[in-house]
C-alpha positions in Angstrom: 110.3 25.4 -4.1 110.1 27.0 -7.3 107.9 24.6 -9.6 107.8 25.3 -13.7 105.6 23.4 -15.8 105.7 22.6 -19.2 104.1 20.6 -22.1 101.1 22.1 -23.1 99.5 22.7 -26.3 97.0 22.2 -28.6 95.2 18.8 -29.7 93.0 17.3 -30.9 90.0 15.4 -28.8 91.1 11.9 -28.0 94.8 12.7 -28.7 97.4 12.5 -25.8 99.2 15.4 -23.4 102.0 14.7 -21.2 102.9 17.8 -19.1 105.5 17.8 -16.6 106.8 20.0 -13.4 109.9 20.7 -12.4 111.2 21.6 -8.7 114.0 23.7 -7.9 115.3 25.7 -5.2 114.4 22.3 -2.9 113.8 18.4 -3.0 110.1 18.1 -3.4 111.1 14.1 -3.0 109.2 14.6 0.2 106.3 16.7 -0.3 103.2 15.2 -1.9 102.7 16.8 -5.5 99.1 17.8 -7.6 98.1 19.6 -10.5 95.1 22.0 -10.5 93.0 23.6 -13.9 91.6 26.7 -14.6 89.3 27.2 -17.6 88.2 31.0 -18.6 85.3 31.9 -16.2 86.2 29.3 -13.9 87.4 28.9 -10.3 90.6 26.5 -10.6 89.7 22.5 -10.2 91.7 19.7 -8.4 93.1 17.8 -11.2 95.1 15.1 -9.3 97.7 14.5 -6.5 99.9 12.3 -5.5 101.4 11.5 -1.9 105.1 12.1 -1.3 106.3 8.9 -1.2 104.5 7.9 -4.5 102.0 5.0 -2.8 98.9 7.0 -2.3 97.4 9.1 -6.0 93.8 10.9 -6.1 92.3 12.2 -9.2 89.1 14.2 -10.2 85.8 11.8 -11.1 86.2 13.4 -14.7 89.7 12.7 -15.7 90.0 8.8 -14.1 90.7 6.5 -16.6 91.9 9.5 -18.3 95.0 10.9 -17.0 97.5 9.7 -14.6 100.1 11.2 -11.6 103.5 10.5 -11.9 106.7 11.0 -10.0 110.9 10.8 -11.0 111.5 12.1 -7.8 115.9 11.6 -9.4 114.5 14.7 -11.5 112.8 16.3 -9.6 109.8 15.9 -11.5 106.4 15.3 -11.3 104.2 14.3 -14.8 100.7 14.2 -15.7 99.9 11.9 -18.7 96.2 12.8 -20.6 95.3 10.9 -22.4 92.0 10.6 -24.5 91.8 14.7 -24.4 88.0 15.9 -24.9 87.1 19.8 -24.9 86.1 20.5 -21.4 89.4 19.4 -20.6 90.7 22.7 -21.9 92.5 25.5 -19.3 95.2 26.2 -17.4 96.9 23.6 -16.1 98.8 24.2 -12.9 101.1 21.9 -10.5 101.0 22.2 -6.9 103.9 21.5 -3.4 102.3 20.7 -0.2 104.1 20.1 3.1 101.2 17.5 4.7 100.4 13.6 4.6 98.6 12.2 1.8 97.0 13.5 -0.3 94.4 16.1 -0.8 92.2 18.1 -3.4 91.7 21.0 -1.4 93.6 24.4 -3.3 94.4 25.6 0.1 96.8 22.7 1.4 99.1 24.2 -1.2 101.8 26.5 -0.9 103.9 26.5 -4.3 102.3 26.7 -7.4 104.1 26.9 -10.7 102.6 29.7 -13.5 100.6 26.8 -15.8 100.7 26.2 -19.2 97.7 26.3 -21.7 96.4 22.4 -23.0 93.9 23.9 -25.3 91.7 20.3 -27.1 89.9 20.6 -30.4 86.8 19.1 -31.4 
């Protein structure tokens, strides 16, 4: 599975962005998908995950109510809608795919990673 993340950019606090993660090489429709992020000098952290069938989602407390993950299996794409962005959301955002049931926040659960897209939120 190859993953290509896009949609990052510079936005003012309170603004919105939508990230996309396109999968290729193997259908991702049976794989749970997730977004992680990594700010400078910090460890990579979990943002959100969606189960293979879209029935379950899981969010980090820091983004709950502001971010929404969704998937369009016909397009082999997962989206991250980010609203009410804050300066502390500034990071490189990575999409990931795993081979397990349900949802997870552990980086070790995901064997496939995209290259990352930069999100910068100015105050």
